[in-house]
All heavy atoms as TSV, in Angstrom:
chain	resi	resn	atom	element	x	y	z
A	1	MET	N	N	-6.690	11.927	-16.071
A	1	MET	CA	C	-7.248	12.113	-14.752
A	1	MET	C	C	-6.266	11.716	-13.673
A	1	MET	O	O	-5.651	10.678	-13.786
A	1	MET	CB	C	-8.565	11.232	-14.659
A	1	MET	CG	C	-9.210	11.352	-13.283
A	1	MET	SD	S	-10.635	10.234	-13.094
A	1	MET	CE	C	-11.880	11.160	-13.927
A	2	ALA	N	N	-6.028	12.554	-12.740
A	2	ALA	CA	C	-5.105	12.332	-11.631
A	2	ALA	C	C	-5.680	11.319	-10.670
A	2	ALA	O	O	-6.878	11.265	-10.422
A	2	ALA	CB	C	-4.833	13.639	-10.920
A	3	LYS	N	N	-4.787	10.450	-10.127
A	3	LYS	CA	C	-5.197	9.452	-9.190
A	3	LYS	C	C	-5.365	10.125	-7.822
A	3	LYS	O	O	-4.639	11.006	-7.465
A	3	LYS	CB	C	-4.129	8.398	-8.996
A	3	LYS	CG	C	-4.082	7.475	-10.196
A	3	LYS	CD	C	-3.191	6.300	-9.934
A	3	LYS	CE	C	-3.199	5.359	-11.097
A	3	LYS	NZ	N	-2.330	4.230	-10.877
A	4	LYS	N	N	-6.425	9.682	-7.098
A	4	LYS	CA	C	-6.701	10.212	-5.780
A	4	LYS	C	C	-5.634	9.738	-4.789
A	4	LYS	O	O	-5.213	8.579	-4.811
A	4	LYS	CB	C	-8.090	9.667	-5.396
A	4	LYS	CG	C	-8.534	9.900	-3.994
A	4	LYS	CD	C	-9.885	9.402	-3.748
A	4	LYS	CE	C	-9.802	8.052	-3.080
A	4	LYS	NZ	N	-11.099	7.617	-2.449
A	5	LYS	N	N	-5.136	10.665	-3.945
A	5	LYS	CA	C	-4.166	10.307	-2.975
A	5	LYS	C	C	-4.849	9.488	-1.841
A	5	LYS	O	O	-5.827	9.859	-1.381
A	5	LYS	CB	C	-3.557	11.622	-2.417
A	5	LYS	CG	C	-2.461	11.428	-1.440
A	5	LYS	CD	C	-1.201	11.136	-2.137
A	5	LYS	CE	C	-0.063	11.131	-1.100
A	5	LYS	NZ	N	1.120	10.415	-1.567
A	6	ILE	N	N	-4.186	8.343	-1.511
A	6	ILE	CA	C	-4.742	7.500	-0.490
A	6	ILE	C	C	-3.767	7.496	0.696
A	6	ILE	O	O	-2.631	7.805	0.597
A	6	ILE	CB	C	-4.982	6.107	-0.958
A	6	ILE	CG1	C	-3.735	5.407	-1.372
A	6	ILE	CG2	C	-6.039	6.134	-2.059
A	6	ILE	CD1	C	-3.910	3.959	-1.697
A	7	THR	N	N	-4.232	7.112	1.868
A	7	THR	CA	C	-3.431	6.932	3.066
A	7	THR	C	C	-2.831	5.523	3.114
A	7	THR	O	O	-3.359	4.667	2.398
A	7	THR	CB	C	-4.290	7.252	4.324
A	7	THR	OG1	O	-5.194	6.218	4.470
A	7	THR	CG2	C	-4.948	8.585	4.253
A	8	TYR	N	N	-1.893	5.429	3.979
A	8	TYR	CA	C	-1.358	4.031	4.198
A	8	TYR	C	C	-2.362	3.088	4.634
A	8	TYR	O	O	-2.512	1.966	4.089
A	8	TYR	CB	C	-0.191	4.111	5.236
A	8	TYR	CG	C	0.431	2.842	5.538
A	8	TYR	CD1	C	1.474	2.399	4.738
A	8	TYR	CD2	C	-0.010	2.094	6.603
A	8	TYR	CE1	C	2.082	1.136	5.094
A	8	TYR	CE2	C	0.636	0.851	6.911
A	8	TYR	CZ	C	1.633	0.434	6.138
A	8	TYR	OH	O	2.224	-0.780	6.418
A	9	SER	N	N	-3.226	3.463	5.530
A	9	SER	CA	C	-4.367	2.638	6.068
A	9	SER	C	C	-5.331	2.226	4.967
A	9	SER	O	O	-5.767	1.106	4.912
A	9	SER	CB	C	-5.086	3.334	7.209
A	9	SER	OG	O	-4.286	3.503	8.308
A	10	GLN	N	N	-5.634	3.159	4.087
A	10	GLN	CA	C	-6.568	2.879	2.992
A	10	GLN	C	C	-5.921	1.907	2.009
A	10	GLN	O	O	-6.627	0.984	1.468
A	10	GLN	CB	C	-6.979	4.191	2.290
A	10	GLN	CG	C	-7.846	5.064	3.030
A	10	GLN	CD	C	-7.960	6.432	2.383
A	10	GLN	OE1	O	-7.081	6.979	1.788
A	10	GLN	NE2	N	-9.157	7.016	2.580
A	11	ALA	N	N	-4.611	1.993	1.771
A	11	ALA	CA	C	-3.911	1.133	0.863
A	11	ALA	C	C	-3.901	-0.286	1.456
A	11	ALA	O	O	-4.235	-1.242	0.746
A	11	ALA	CB	C	-2.510	1.575	0.649
A	12	ILE	N	N	-3.637	-0.412	2.779
A	12	ILE	CA	C	-3.655	-1.748	3.373
A	12	ILE	C	C	-5.078	-2.293	3.332
A	12	ILE	O	O	-5.155	-3.491	3.040
A	12	ILE	CB	C	-3.116	-1.639	4.873
A	12	ILE	CG1	C	-1.688	-1.238	4.925
A	12	ILE	CG2	C	-3.410	-2.889	5.647
A	12	ILE	CD1	C	-0.699	-2.267	4.368
A	13	GLU	N	N	-6.029	-1.524	3.586
A	13	GLU	CA	C	-7.457	-2.019	3.536
A	13	GLU	C	C	-7.795	-2.515	2.111
A	13	GLU	O	O	-8.347	-3.597	1.952
A	13	GLU	CB	C	-8.359	-0.898	3.962
A	13	GLU	CG	C	-9.857	-1.386	3.999
A	13	GLU	CD	C	-10.728	-0.324	4.533
A	13	GLU	OE1	O	-10.331	0.587	5.277
A	13	GLU	OE2	O	-11.919	-0.318	4.068
A	14	GLU	N	N	-7.317	-1.800	1.079
A	14	GLU	CA	C	-7.642	-2.216	-0.240
A	14	GLU	C	C	-6.944	-3.519	-0.588
A	14	GLU	O	O	-7.495	-4.379	-1.257
A	14	GLU	CB	C	-7.275	-1.096	-1.222
A	14	GLU	CG	C	-7.651	-1.382	-2.670
A	14	GLU	CD	C	-7.467	-0.267	-3.674
A	14	GLU	OE1	O	-7.250	0.883	-3.273
A	14	GLU	OE2	O	-7.451	-0.567	-4.892
A	15	ILE	N	N	-5.665	-3.630	-0.155
A	15	ILE	CA	C	-4.883	-4.829	-0.391
A	15	ILE	C	C	-5.643	-6.010	0.226
A	15	ILE	O	O	-5.816	-7.100	-0.411
A	15	ILE	CB	C	-3.487	-4.737	0.192
A	15	ILE	CG1	C	-2.666	-3.757	-0.617
A	15	ILE	CG2	C	-2.760	-6.113	0.230
A	15	ILE	CD1	C	-1.343	-3.325	0.063
A	16	GLU	N	N	-6.046	-5.836	1.491
A	16	GLU	CA	C	-6.793	-6.888	2.202
A	16	GLU	C	C	-8.099	-7.329	1.550
A	16	GLU	O	O	-8.408	-8.444	1.379
A	16	GLU	CB	C	-7.015	-6.563	3.647
A	16	GLU	CG	C	-5.817	-6.490	4.461
A	16	GLU	CD	C	-6.002	-5.828	5.865
A	16	GLU	OE1	O	-7.031	-5.194	6.139
A	16	GLU	OE2	O	-5.081	-6.050	6.704
A	17	ASP	N	N	-8.781	-6.341	1.004
A	17	ASP	CA	C	-10.029	-6.508	0.269
A	17	ASP	C	C	-9.775	-7.393	-0.971
A	17	ASP	O	O	-10.521	-8.343	-1.255
A	17	ASP	CB	C	-10.786	-5.263	-0.077
A	17	ASP	CG	C	-11.366	-4.519	1.083
A	17	ASP	OD1	O	-11.528	-5.164	2.121
A	17	ASP	OD2	O	-11.680	-3.320	1.007
A	18	ILE	N	N	-8.781	-6.923	-1.691
A	18	ILE	CA	C	-8.466	-7.676	-3.004
A	18	ILE	C	C	-8.079	-9.124	-2.674
A	18	ILE	O	O	-8.490	-10.046	-3.344
A	18	ILE	CB	C	-7.418	-6.901	-3.853
A	18	ILE	CG1	C	-7.970	-5.593	-4.294
A	18	ILE	CG2	C	-6.898	-7.805	-4.987
A	18	ILE	CD1	C	-6.947	-4.652	-4.949
A	19	ILE	N	N	-7.222	-9.322	-1.686
A	19	ILE	CA	C	-6.760	-10.669	-1.357
A	19	ILE	C	C	-7.967	-11.508	-0.878
A	19	ILE	O	O	-8.042	-12.716	-1.295
A	19	ILE	CB	C	-5.648	-10.553	-0.230
A	19	ILE	CG1	C	-4.367	-9.998	-0.828
A	19	ILE	CG2	C	-5.416	-11.977	0.346
A	19	ILE	CD1	C	-3.277	-9.704	0.177
A	20	ALA	N	N	-8.820	-10.945	-0.157
A	20	ALA	CA	C	-10.034	-11.761	0.316
A	20	ALA	C	C	-10.868	-12.099	-0.871
A	20	ALA	O	O	-11.339	-13.237	-0.980
A	20	ALA	CB	C	-10.844	-10.881	1.303
A	21	GLN	N	N	-11.033	-11.208	-1.832
A	21	GLN	CA	C	-11.833	-11.457	-3.026
A	21	GLN	C	C	-11.124	-12.590	-3.825
A	21	GLN	O	O	-11.873	-13.468	-4.353
A	21	GLN	CB	C	-11.946	-10.277	-3.910
A	21	GLN	CG	C	-12.927	-9.232	-3.328
A	21	GLN	CD	C	-12.933	-7.933	-4.142
A	21	GLN	OE1	O	-12.506	-7.973	-5.288
A	21	GLN	NE2	N	-13.512	-6.860	-3.583
A	22	ILE	N	N	-9.846	-12.594	-3.905
A	22	ILE	CA	C	-9.120	-13.664	-4.677
A	22	ILE	C	C	-9.317	-14.959	-3.865
A	22	ILE	O	O	-9.532	-15.972	-4.526
A	22	ILE	CB	C	-7.608	-13.309	-4.784
A	22	ILE	CG1	C	-7.462	-12.127	-5.782
A	22	ILE	CG2	C	-6.804	-14.479	-5.292
A	22	ILE	CD1	C	-6.090	-11.525	-5.866
A	23	GLU	N	N	-9.090	-14.958	-2.647
A	23	GLU	CA	C	-9.240	-16.216	-1.820
A	23	GLU	C	C	-10.623	-16.741	-1.926
A	23	GLU	O	O	-10.858	-18.004	-1.800
A	23	GLU	CB	C	-8.838	-15.931	-0.345
A	23	GLU	CG	C	-7.384	-15.693	-0.139
A	23	GLU	CD	C	-6.967	-15.279	1.272
A	23	GLU	OE1	O	-7.890	-14.938	2.035
A	23	GLU	OE2	O	-5.771	-15.420	1.572
A	24	ASN	N	N	-11.663	-15.900	-2.075
A	24	ASN	CA	C	-13.045	-16.382	-2.101
A	24	ASN	C	C	-13.534	-16.637	-3.469
A	24	ASN	O	O	-14.806	-16.703	-3.669
A	24	ASN	CB	C	-13.955	-15.405	-1.330
A	24	ASN	CG	C	-13.667	-15.297	0.097
A	24	ASN	OD1	O	-13.364	-16.331	0.774
A	24	ASN	ND2	N	-13.681	-14.094	0.689
A	25	ASN	N	N	-12.642	-16.567	-4.374
A	25	ASN	CA	C	-12.961	-16.781	-5.871
A	25	ASN	C	C	-14.057	-15.790	-6.331
A	25	ASN	O	O	-14.900	-16.104	-7.091
A	25	ASN	CB	C	-13.360	-18.167	-6.153
A	25	ASN	CG	C	-12.297	-19.205	-5.845
A	25	ASN	OD1	O	-11.167	-18.966	-6.239
A	25	ASN	ND2	N	-12.610	-20.241	-5.191
A	26	GLU	N	N	-13.970	-14.606	-5.842
A	26	GLU	CA	C	-14.947	-13.555	-6.187
A	26	GLU	C	C	-14.468	-12.669	-7.406
A	26	GLU	O	O	-15.252	-11.846	-7.881
A	26	GLU	CB	C	-15.203	-12.623	-5.017
A	26	GLU	CG	C	-15.914	-13.302	-3.876
A	26	GLU	CD	C	-15.993	-12.460	-2.620
A	26	GLU	OE1	O	-15.540	-11.266	-2.658
A	26	GLU	OE2	O	-16.457	-12.940	-1.606
A	27	ILE	N	N	-13.272	-12.916	-7.873
A	27	ILE	CA	C	-12.684	-12.129	-9.006
A	27	ILE	C	C	-12.613	-13.023	-10.149
A	27	ILE	O	O	-12.098	-14.121	-10.189
A	27	ILE	CB	C	-11.369	-11.600	-8.640
A	27	ILE	CG1	C	-11.484	-10.554	-7.494
A	27	ILE	CG2	C	-10.584	-10.942	-9.803
A	27	ILE	CD1	C	-10.155	-9.937	-7.050
A	28	GLU	N	N	-13.192	-12.530	-11.261
A	28	GLU	CA	C	-13.151	-13.246	-12.579
A	28	GLU	C	C	-11.709	-13.464	-13.023
A	28	GLU	O	O	-10.878	-12.512	-12.747
A	28	GLU	CB	C	-13.966	-12.550	-13.632
A	28	GLU	CG	C	-15.436	-12.498	-13.332
A	28	GLU	CD	C	-16.126	-13.840	-13.368
A	28	GLU	OE1	O	-15.741	-14.677	-14.172
A	28	GLU	OE2	O	-17.073	-14.017	-12.590
A	29	ILE	N	N	-11.393	-14.481	-13.688
A	29	ILE	CA	C	-10.055	-14.731	-14.168
A	29	ILE	C	C	-9.514	-13.601	-15.091
A	29	ILE	O	O	-8.330	-13.246	-15.049
A	29	ILE	CB	C	-9.901	-16.116	-14.887
A	29	ILE	CG1	C	-8.456	-16.500	-15.096
A	29	ILE	CG2	C	-10.660	-16.136	-16.228
A	29	ILE	CD1	C	-7.689	-16.926	-13.911
A	30	ASP	N	N	-10.401	-12.995	-15.848
A	30	ASP	CA	C	-10.066	-11.885	-16.678
A	30	ASP	C	C	-9.664	-10.619	-15.944
A	30	ASP	O	O	-8.933	-9.827	-16.468
A	30	ASP	CB	C	-11.212	-11.566	-17.663
A	30	ASP	CG	C	-11.584	-12.667	-18.617
A	30	ASP	OD1	O	-10.626	-13.472	-18.947
A	30	ASP	OD2	O	-12.694	-12.823	-19.082
A	31	GLU	N	N	-10.126	-10.515	-14.702
A	31	GLU	CA	C	-9.827	-9.344	-13.894
A	31	GLU	C	C	-8.595	-9.597	-12.983
A	31	GLU	O	O	-8.193	-8.655	-12.329
A	31	GLU	CB	C	-11.101	-8.997	-13.013
A	31	GLU	CG	C	-12.269	-8.613	-13.801
A	31	GLU	CD	C	-13.493	-8.471	-12.947
A	31	GLU	OE1	O	-13.426	-8.705	-11.751
A	31	GLU	OE2	O	-14.540	-8.127	-13.459
A	32	LEU	N	N	-8.202	-10.854	-12.837
A	32	LEU	CA	C	-7.086	-11.123	-11.917
A	32	LEU	C	C	-5.836	-10.362	-12.174
A	32	LEU	O	O	-5.219	-9.817	-11.249
A	32	LEU	CB	C	-6.865	-12.687	-11.976
A	32	LEU	CG	C	-5.883	-13.205	-10.872
A	32	LEU	CD1	C	-6.457	-12.858	-9.518
A	32	LEU	CD2	C	-5.745	-14.683	-11.063
A	33	PRO	N	N	-5.356	-10.227	-13.460
A	33	PRO	CA	C	-4.105	-9.482	-13.675
A	33	PRO	C	C	-4.161	-8.056	-13.193
A	33	PRO	O	O	-3.249	-7.548	-12.560
A	33	PRO	CB	C	-3.852	-9.647	-15.135
A	33	PRO	CG	C	-4.571	-10.776	-15.577
A	33	PRO	CD	C	-5.756	-10.866	-14.675
A	34	GLN	N	N	-5.362	-7.451	-13.385
A	34	GLN	CA	C	-5.527	-6.029	-13.019
A	34	GLN	C	C	-5.454	-5.920	-11.461
A	34	GLN	O	O	-4.830	-4.952	-10.956
A	34	GLN	CB	C	-6.862	-5.530	-13.467
A	34	GLN	CG	C	-7.066	-5.483	-14.985
A	34	GLN	CD	C	-8.531	-5.612	-15.364
A	34	GLN	OE1	O	-8.886	-6.708	-15.802
A	34	GLN	NE2	N	-9.261	-4.599	-15.171
A	35	ASN	N	N	-6.045	-6.857	-10.817
A	35	ASN	CA	C	-6.079	-6.788	-9.330
A	35	ASN	C	C	-4.744	-7.135	-8.793
A	35	ASN	O	O	-4.348	-6.451	-7.801
A	35	ASN	CB	C	-7.107	-7.815	-8.795
A	35	ASN	CG	C	-8.552	-7.274	-8.957
A	35	ASN	OD1	O	-8.990	-6.419	-8.155
A	35	ASN	ND2	N	-9.222	-7.635	-10.079
A	36	VAL	N	N	-3.972	-8.071	-9.332
A	36	VAL	CA	C	-2.675	-8.371	-8.865
A	36	VAL	C	C	-1.740	-7.191	-9.081
A	36	VAL	O	O	-0.941	-6.846	-8.221
A	36	VAL	CB	C	-2.150	-9.642	-9.507
A	36	VAL	CG1	C	-0.646	-9.858	-9.142
A	36	VAL	CG2	C	-2.884	-10.934	-9.050
A	37	SER	N	N	-1.927	-6.492	-10.205
A	37	SER	CA	C	-1.129	-5.301	-10.496
A	37	SER	C	C	-1.428	-4.229	-9.498
A	37	SER	O	O	-0.555	-3.515	-9.042
A	37	SER	CB	C	-1.436	-4.846	-11.940
A	37	SER	OG	O	-0.754	-3.662	-12.242
A	38	ARG	N	N	-2.689	-4.064	-9.162
A	38	ARG	CA	C	-3.115	-3.085	-8.178
A	38	ARG	C	C	-2.537	-3.359	-6.859
A	38	ARG	O	O	-1.953	-2.436	-6.147
A	38	ARG	CB	C	-4.676	-2.981	-8.051
A	38	ARG	CG	C	-5.169	-1.972	-7.072
A	38	ARG	CD	C	-4.815	-0.555	-7.448
A	38	ARG	NE	N	-5.353	0.371	-6.420
A	38	ARG	CZ	C	-4.981	1.557	-6.221
A	38	ARG	NH1	N	-4.010	2.088	-6.922
A	38	ARG	NH2	N	-5.521	2.315	-5.308
A	39	VAL	N	N	-2.480	-4.644	-6.418
A	39	VAL	CA	C	-1.866	-4.996	-5.110
A	39	VAL	C	C	-0.422	-4.672	-5.187
A	39	VAL	O	O	0.113	-4.080	-4.187
A	39	VAL	CB	C	-2.146	-6.493	-4.797
A	39	VAL	CG1	C	-1.272	-6.921	-3.622
A	39	VAL	CG2	C	-3.639	-6.713	-4.446
A	40	ALA	N	N	0.256	-4.987	-6.276
A	40	ALA	CA	C	1.734	-4.645	-6.376
A	40	ALA	C	C	1.950	-3.185	-6.264
A	40	ALA	O	O	2.867	-2.740	-5.597
A	40	ALA	CB	C	2.266	-5.202	-7.699
A	41	GLU	N	N	1.110	-2.381	-6.920
A	41	GLU	CA	C	1.198	-0.903	-6.805
A	41	GLU	C	C	1.000	-0.427	-5.429
A	41	GLU	O	O	1.780	0.415	-4.907
A	41	GLU	CB	C	0.151	-0.307	-7.771
A	41	GLU	CG	C	0.068	1.198	-7.864
A	41	GLU	CD	C	-1.027	1.659	-8.743
A	41	GLU	OE1	O	-1.195	1.097	-9.858
A	41	GLU	OE2	O	-1.780	2.582	-8.331
A	42	LEU	N	N	0.000	-0.965	-4.728
A	42	LEU	CA	C	-0.221	-0.557	-3.395
A	42	LEU	C	C	0.880	-1.015	-2.408
A	42	LEU	O	O	1.203	-0.193	-1.533
A	42	LEU	CB	C	-1.575	-1.147	-2.898
A	42	LEU	CG	C	-2.869	-0.525	-3.539
A	42	LEU	CD1	C	-4.100	-1.435	-3.298
A	42	LEU	CD2	C	-3.069	0.876	-3.136
A	43	LEU	N	N	1.432	-2.189	-2.602
A	43	LEU	CA	C	2.537	-2.608	-1.811
A	43	LEU	C	C	3.714	-1.672	-1.975
A	43	LEU	O	O	4.430	-1.344	-1.023
A	43	LEU	CB	C	2.890	-4.016	-2.116
A	43	LEU	CG	C	1.908	-5.119	-1.630
A	43	LEU	CD1	C	2.229	-6.487	-2.141
A	43	LEU	CD2	C	1.867	-5.125	-0.087
A	44	LYS	N	N	3.978	-1.302	-3.167
A	44	LYS	CA	C	5.113	-0.420	-3.492
A	44	LYS	C	C	4.914	0.952	-2.788
A	44	LYS	O	O	5.855	1.535	-2.127
A	44	LYS	CB	C	5.184	-0.156	-4.980
A	44	LYS	CG	C	6.414	0.672	-5.404
A	44	LYS	CD	C	6.475	0.818	-6.950
A	44	LYS	CE	C	7.584	1.684	-7.368
A	44	LYS	NZ	N	7.702	1.805	-8.796
A	45	TYR	N	N	3.616	1.446	-2.805
A	45	TYR	CA	C	3.346	2.703	-2.112
A	45	TYR	C	C	3.508	2.536	-0.630
A	45	TYR	O	O	4.134	3.406	0.052
A	45	TYR	CB	C	1.831	3.037	-2.392
A	45	TYR	CG	C	1.270	4.197	-1.508
A	45	TYR	CD1	C	1.625	5.484	-1.710
A	45	TYR	CD2	C	0.514	3.883	-0.466
A	45	TYR	CE1	C	1.156	6.477	-0.950
A	45	TYR	CE2	C	0.048	4.867	0.379
A	45	TYR	CZ	C	0.355	6.144	0.190
A	45	TYR	OH	O	-0.101	7.161	1.010
A	46	CYS	N	N	3.040	1.438	-0.036
A	46	CYS	CA	C	3.209	1.188	1.380
A	46	CYS	C	C	4.670	1.105	1.827
A	46	CYS	O	O	5.044	1.676	2.847
A	46	CYS	CB	C	2.450	-0.072	1.808
A	46	CYS	SG	S	0.613	0.110	1.819
A	47	LYS	N	N	5.467	0.443	1.005
A	47	LYS	CA	C	6.886	0.278	1.293
A	47	LYS	C	C	7.527	1.682	1.278
A	47	LYS	O	O	8.391	1.958	2.190
A	47	LYS	CB	C	7.540	-0.610	0.281
A	47	LYS	CG	C	8.986	-0.827	0.458
A	47	LYS	CD	C	9.549	-1.826	-0.497
A	47	LYS	CE	C	11.008	-1.989	-0.250
A	47	LYS	NZ	N	11.653	-2.908	-1.265
A	48	ALA	N	N	7.205	2.513	0.344
A	48	ALA	CA	C	7.755	3.838	0.271
A	48	ALA	C	C	7.313	4.685	1.480
A	48	ALA	O	O	8.168	5.460	2.046
A	48	ALA	CB	C	7.339	4.559	-1.058
A	49	GLN	N	N	6.046	4.554	1.854
A	49	GLN	CA	C	5.607	5.306	3.023
A	49	GLN	C	C	6.380	4.832	4.328
A	49	GLN	O	O	6.685	5.685	5.110
A	49	GLN	CB	C	4.093	5.073	3.222
A	49	GLN	CG	C	3.248	5.820	2.176
A	49	GLN	CD	C	3.395	7.358	2.247
A	49	GLN	OE1	O	4.170	7.904	1.522
A	49	GLN	NE2	N	2.725	7.938	3.230
A	50	LEU	N	N	6.504	3.584	4.465
A	50	LEU	CA	C	7.209	3.077	5.608
A	50	LEU	C	C	8.655	3.549	5.686
A	50	LEU	O	O	9.190	3.946	6.709
A	50	LEU	CB	C	7.200	1.552	5.653
A	50	LEU	CG	C	5.812	0.910	5.987
A	50	LEU	CD1	C	5.933	-0.588	5.782
A	50	LEU	CD2	C	5.432	1.189	7.450
A	51	HIS	N	N	9.320	3.507	4.517
A	51	HIS	CA	C	10.708	3.989	4.402
A	51	HIS	C	C	10.764	5.499	4.776
A	51	HIS	O	O	11.682	5.910	5.517
A	51	HIS	CB	C	11.247	3.733	3.020
A	51	HIS	CG	C	12.646	4.099	2.826
A	51	HIS	ND1	N	13.733	3.407	3.423
A	51	HIS	CD2	C	13.220	5.111	2.155
A	51	HIS	CE1	C	14.871	3.969	3.120
A	51	HIS	NE2	N	14.598	4.981	2.308
A	52	SER	N	N	9.896	6.241	4.217
A	52	SER	CA	C	9.909	7.696	4.429
A	52	SER	C	C	9.649	8.004	5.920
A	52	SER	O	O	10.298	8.875	6.537
A	52	SER	CB	C	8.818	8.349	3.606
A	52	SER	OG	O	8.682	9.691	3.914
A	53	THR	N	N	8.695	7.294	6.520
A	53	THR	CA	C	8.441	7.457	7.959
A	53	THR	C	C	9.612	7.135	8.816
A	53	THR	O	O	9.941	7.782	9.782
A	53	THR	CB	C	7.177	6.644	8.319
A	53	THR	OG1	O	6.013	7.105	7.541
A	53	THR	CG2	C	6.844	6.840	9.794
A	54	GLU	N	N	10.254	5.978	8.461
A	54	GLU	CA	C	11.447	5.546	9.180
A	54	GLU	C	C	12.532	6.629	9.149
A	54	GLU	O	O	13.178	6.924	10.165
A	54	GLU	CB	C	11.973	4.244	8.628
A	54	GLU	CG	C	13.216	3.758	9.311
A	54	GLU	CD	C	13.734	2.447	8.739
A	54	GLU	OE1	O	13.546	2.277	7.519
A	54	GLU	OE2	O	14.385	1.626	9.495
A	55	GLU	N	N	12.741	7.232	7.969
A	55	GLU	CA	C	13.736	8.247	7.828
A	55	GLU	C	C	13.452	9.486	8.685
A	55	GLU	O	O	14.213	10.065	9.337
A	55	GLU	CB	C	13.948	8.688	6.430
A	55	GLU	CG	C	14.617	7.624	5.539
A	55	GLU	CD	C	14.752	8.056	4.118
A	55	GLU	OE1	O	14.032	9.023	3.589
A	55	GLU	OE2	O	15.540	7.429	3.377
A	56	GLU	N	N	12.121	9.915	8.702
A	56	GLU	CA	C	11.679	11.028	9.420
A	56	GLU	C	C	11.861	10.801	10.967
A	56	GLU	O	O	12.312	11.693	11.654
A	56	GLU	CB	C	10.202	11.352	9.144
A	56	GLU	CG	C	9.962	11.947	7.817
A	56	GLU	CD	C	8.499	12.190	7.579
A	56	GLU	OE1	O	7.764	12.687	8.464
A	56	GLU	OE2	O	8.038	11.948	6.448
A	57	VAL	N	N	11.436	9.595	11.408
A	57	VAL	CA	C	11.595	9.295	12.870
A	57	VAL	C	C	13.093	9.284	13.226
A	57	VAL	O	O	13.479	9.828	14.301
A	57	VAL	CB	C	10.892	7.941	13.171
A	57	VAL	CG1	C	11.319	7.420	14.560
A	57	VAL	CG2	C	9.430	8.067	13.017
A	58	GLU	N	N	13.877	8.657	12.420
A	58	GLU	CA	C	15.355	8.607	12.728
A	58	GLU	C	C	15.945	10.015	12.784
A	58	GLU	O	O	16.723	10.330	13.656
A	58	GLU	CB	C	16.104	7.801	11.673
A	58	GLU	CG	C	15.900	6.279	11.847
A	58	GLU	CD	C	16.584	5.521	10.710
A	58	GLU	OE1	O	17.216	6.006	9.897
A	58	GLU	OE2	O	16.468	4.280	10.837
A	59	LYS	N	N	15.542	10.926	11.904
A	59	LYS	CA	C	15.976	12.295	11.871
A	59	LYS	C	C	15.515	13.013	13.179
A	59	LYS	O	O	16.295	13.686	13.827
A	59	LYS	CB	C	15.532	13.067	10.727
A	59	LYS	CG	C	16.010	14.501	10.606
A	59	LYS	CD	C	15.455	15.222	9.401
A	59	LYS	CE	C	15.960	16.670	9.313
A	59	LYS	NZ	N	15.896	17.480	10.424
A	60	LEU	N	N	14.246	12.828	13.516
A	60	LEU	CA	C	13.769	13.443	14.727
A	60	LEU	C	C	14.501	12.959	15.988
A	60	LEU	O	O	14.825	13.795	16.854
A	60	LEU	CB	C	12.271	13.232	14.864
A	60	LEU	CG	C	11.371	13.951	13.899
A	60	LEU	CD1	C	9.957	13.360	13.931
A	60	LEU	CD2	C	11.398	15.427	14.133
A	61	LEU	N	N	14.746	11.645	16.039
A	61	LEU	CA	C	15.428	11.165	17.157
A	61	LEU	C	C	16.876	11.600	17.205
A	61	LEU	O	O	17.395	11.940	18.328
A	61	LEU	CB	C	15.446	9.624	17.110
A	61	LEU	CG	C	14.126	8.983	17.377
A	61	LEU	CD1	C	14.199	7.469	17.194
A	61	LEU	CD2	C	13.558	9.332	18.819
A	62	LYS	N	N	17.514	11.767	16.037
A	62	LYS	CA	C	18.859	12.321	16.017
A	62	LYS	C	C	18.890	13.736	16.485
A	62	LYS	O	O	19.769	14.141	17.283
A	62	LYS	CB	C	19.391	12.187	14.614
A	62	LYS	CG	C	20.875	12.653	14.469
A	62	LYS	CD	C	21.335	12.631	13.011
A	62	LYS	CE	C	22.741	13.236	12.936
A	62	LYS	NZ	N	23.102	13.409	11.559
A	63	ASP	N	N	17.967	14.514	15.966
A	63	ASP	CA	C	17.860	15.971	16.381
A	63	ASP	C	C	17.590	16.062	17.885
A	63	ASP	O	O	18.098	16.938	18.542
A	63	ASP	CB	C	16.759	16.719	15.602
A	63	ASP	CG	C	17.116	16.877	14.105
A	63	ASP	OD1	O	18.340	16.619	13.773
A	63	ASP	OD2	O	16.191	17.166	13.351
A	64	PHE	N	N	16.751	15.174	18.445
A	64	PHE	CA	C	16.424	15.208	19.810
A	64	PHE	C	C	17.641	14.918	20.731
A	64	PHE	O	O	17.734	15.434	21.798
A	64	PHE	CB	C	15.256	14.249	20.008
A	64	PHE	CG	C	14.811	14.197	21.449
A	64	PHE	CD1	C	14.055	15.306	21.990
A	64	PHE	CD2	C	15.078	13.118	22.264
A	64	PHE	CE1	C	13.582	15.243	23.311
A	64	PHE	CE2	C	14.527	13.110	23.582
A	64	PHE	CZ	C	13.869	14.169	24.098
A	65	SER	N	N	18.449	13.948	20.236
A	65	SER	CA	C	19.569	13.513	21.106
A	65	SER	C	C	20.761	14.440	21.071
A	65	SER	O	O	21.675	14.332	21.857
A	65	SER	CB	C	19.941	12.114	20.660
A	65	SER	OG	O	20.521	12.112	19.362
A	66	GLU	N	N	20.775	15.412	20.178
A	66	GLU	CA	C	21.898	16.313	20.052
A	66	GLU	C	C	21.764	17.397	21.113
A	66	GLU	O	O	20.834	17.859	21.580
A	66	GLU	CB	C	21.986	16.959	18.691
A	66	GLU	CG	C	22.318	15.907	17.622
A	66	GLU	CD	C	22.409	16.409	16.231
A	66	GLU	OE1	O	22.005	17.632	15.953
A	66	GLU	OE2	O	22.977	15.764	15.397
């Protein structure tokens, strides 16, 4: 099954939700590794999105200034 494509904002929201659940002891110890892994995956996605956006903006600015 293919994973559903999420937006940057949705990823940040999911990260915040998981962190809040961890801080409030709402996640069972057996589920903690899965949740930490999900946060790592989401952070990697967000970092890639930011990098891609930065490159696009820099290219647009360069094209604009020529």
